[in-house]
C-alpha positions in Angstrom: 0.0 0.0 0.0 2.8 2.4 0.8 4.5 1.8 -2.5 1.3 2.3 -4.4 0.7 5.6 -2.5 4.2 6.9 -3.4 3.6 6.1 -7.1 0.2 7.9 -7.0 1.8 10.9 -5.4 4.5 11.0 -8.0 2.0 10.7 -10.8 0.0 13.6 -9.4 3.1 15.8 -9.0 4.3 14.9 -12.5 0.9 15.8 -14.1 0.8 19.0 -12.0 4.3 20.0 -13.1 3.3 19.7 -16.8 0.0 21.5 -16.3 1.5 24.4 -14.2 4.4 24.8 -16.5 2.1 25.2 -19.5 -0.7 27.3 -18.0 0.7 28.8 -14.8 -0.9 28.3 -11.4 -4.0 30.5 -12.1 -4.7 28.9 -15.5 -4.0 25.3 -14.5 -7.0 23.0 -14.2 -7.2 20.7 -11.2 -9.6 18.5 -13.2 -7.0 18.1 -16.0 -4.2 17.3 -13.4 -6.4 14.6 -11.8 -7.2 13.2 -15.3 -3.6 13.1 -16.4 -2.5 11.5 -13.2 -5.1 8.8 -13.6 -6.7 9.3 -10.2 -10.1 10.4 -9.0 -10.8 13.8 -7.5 -11.5 12.1 -4.2 -8.1 10.3 -4.3 -6.4 13.6 -5.0 -7.8 15.2 -1.9 -6.3 12.3 0.1 -2.9 13.7 -0.8 -3.4 17.5 -1.1 -5.9 19.9 0.4 -5.9 22.3 -2.6 -4.3 23.2 -5.9 -2.0 25.6 -4.1 -0.9 22.9 -1.7 0.0 20.8 -4.7 1.9 23.7 -6.2 3.7 24.2 -3.0 4.7 20.6 -2.7 6.6 21.0 -6.0 8.3 24.3 -5.5 8.8 24.7 -1.7 12.0 22.5 -1.5 13.6 24.7 -4.2 12.4 28.0 -2.7 13.8 27.0 0.6 17.1 25.9 -0.9 17.6 29.0 -2.9 16.5 31.5 -0.3 18.2 29.6 2.5 21.6 29.5 0.8 21.2 33.2 -0.1 20.5 34.2 3.5 23.5 32.2 4.7 25.7 34.2 2.4 24.1 37.5 3.6 24.5 36.5 7.2 28.1 35.4 6.8 29.1 38.7 5.2 27.2 40.7 7.9 28.9 38.8 10.7 32.4 39.6 9.4 34.4 42.2 11.4 33.4 45.5 9.9 36.9 46.4 8.9 37.1 43.2 6.8 33.8 43.7 5.0 35.0 46.0 2.1 37.6 43.5 0.9 34.9 40.7 0.9 32.4 42.7 -1.1 31.3 40.5 -4.0 33.2 37.4 -2.8 30.3 35.7 -1.0 27.8 36.7 -3.7 30.1 35.1 -6.4 30.2 31.8 -4.4 26.4 31.9 -4.0 25.8 32.6 -7.7 27.9 29.7 -8.8 26.0 27.4 -6.4 22.8 28.8 -7.7 23.6 28.1 -11.3 24.6 24.5 -10.4 21.3 24.2 -8.4 19.1 25.6 -11.2 20.7 23.5 -13.9 20.0 20.4 -11.7 16.3 21.4 -11.0 15.3 23.4 -14.1 11.6 22.6 -14.3 10.5 23.2 -10.7 12.7 26.3 -10.3 11.2 27.7 -13.5 7.8 27.0 -12.1 8.7 28.9 -8.9 10.1 31.9 -10.8 7.7 32.2 -13.8 4.4 30.4 -13.0 3.6 31.3 -9.4 1.2 34.2 -9.8 -1.7 33.7 -7.5 0.3 31.8 -4.9 2.4 32.8 -1.9 5.5 32.2 -4.0 4.5 35.1 -6.4 6.8 37.4 -4.4 9.8 35.1 -4.1 12.1 37.3 -6.2 10.8 40.4 -4.5 11.5 39.0 -1.1 15.1 38.1 -2.2 15.5 41.7 -3.5 14.3 43.2 -0.2 16.8 41.1 1.7 19.5 42.3 -0.6 18.4 45.9 -0.1 18.5 45.5 3.6 22.0 44.1 3.5 23.1 47.0 1.2 21.7 49.6 3.6 23.5 48.0 6.5 26.7 47.8 4.5 26.5 51.5 3.8 26.3 52.2 7.5 29.4 50.1 8.0 31.3 52.1 5.4 30.3 55.3 7.2 31.4 53.9 10.6 34.8 53.1 8.9 35.2 56.7 8.0 34.4 56.3 4.3 32.6 59.2 2.5 29.5 57.5 1.1 26.9 59.4 -1.0 23.3 59.2 0.2 21.5 56.3 -1.6 17.9 56.0 -0.9 16.2 52.6 -0.4 14.1 52.9 -3.6 17.2 53.3 -5.8 18.8 50.3 -4.1 15.6 48.3 -4.7 15.6 49.2 -8.4 19.2 48.2 -8.8 18.9 45.0 -6.9 15.7 44.1 -8.7 17.4 44.6 -12.1 20.3 42.4 -10.9 18.2 39.5 -9.7 15.8 39.5 -12.6 18.8 39.5 -14.9 20.4 36.6 -13.1 17.1 34.6 -13.3 17.1 34.9 -17.1 19.3 31.8 -16.7 16.0 30.0 -15.9 13.8 31.8 -18.4 16.0 31.0 -21.3 17.1 27.5 -20.2 20.8 28.4 -20.6 23.3 25.6 -20.7 25.4 25.3 -17.5 28.7 26.8 -18.8 27.0 29.7 -20.6 24.9 30.4 -17.4 28.1 30.5 -15.3 29.7 32.9 -17.7 26.6 35.0 -17.8 26.2 35.4 -14.1 29.9 36.2 -13.6 29.6 39.0 -16.1 26.5 40.3 -14.5 28.1 40.2 -11.1 31.1 42.1 -12.3 28.8 44.7 -13.9 26.7 45.2 -10.8 29.7 45.1 -8.4 31.4 47.9 -10.4 28.2 49.9 -10.4 27.7 49.5 -6.7 31.3 50.6 -6.1 30.7 53.7 -8.2 27.5 54.5 -6.4 29.2 54.0 -3.0 31.9 56.5 -3.9 34.7 53.8 -4.1 
């Protein structure tokens, strides 16, 4: 019975991945998912309470992995001695971006679902939340530079949000365009160099 249940769960998630990928969360038909999975509607509700719960079962492990690793990098940088932070700027982000490319290339379909088909779910704001975390770290870093005696121009939060949003949306083009691994690594390295240089200019470095 346990083996049969596992197979049924996998069939439902496989059918859902195809339906969500084609139509997005809002356009996806639960009836079509159930039909494609070869189960009854009643059987479906034995596994999931709703269409959104089904969507979450597919994308949540990847949302948690991407955001978790991102926040680890942010925390590591923030906990460095303040005097050491300027020389580390960009180092942790480079490591994270390489990890991210590896991760995305290993889990393309569910990550693409997370980033491009989540409208109408709690995951709709995944990239926005990542951008906000980046903005918060940037504002804290500006305060560190000032405490270190650096002359830093005033940068308001909205500008930082716009720049960070452009950076993350650019990086996630790796997913949108299904880039091969080597091309994706080169692409994000070039983007990181571009944005790091831009941040340094804005920060008066």
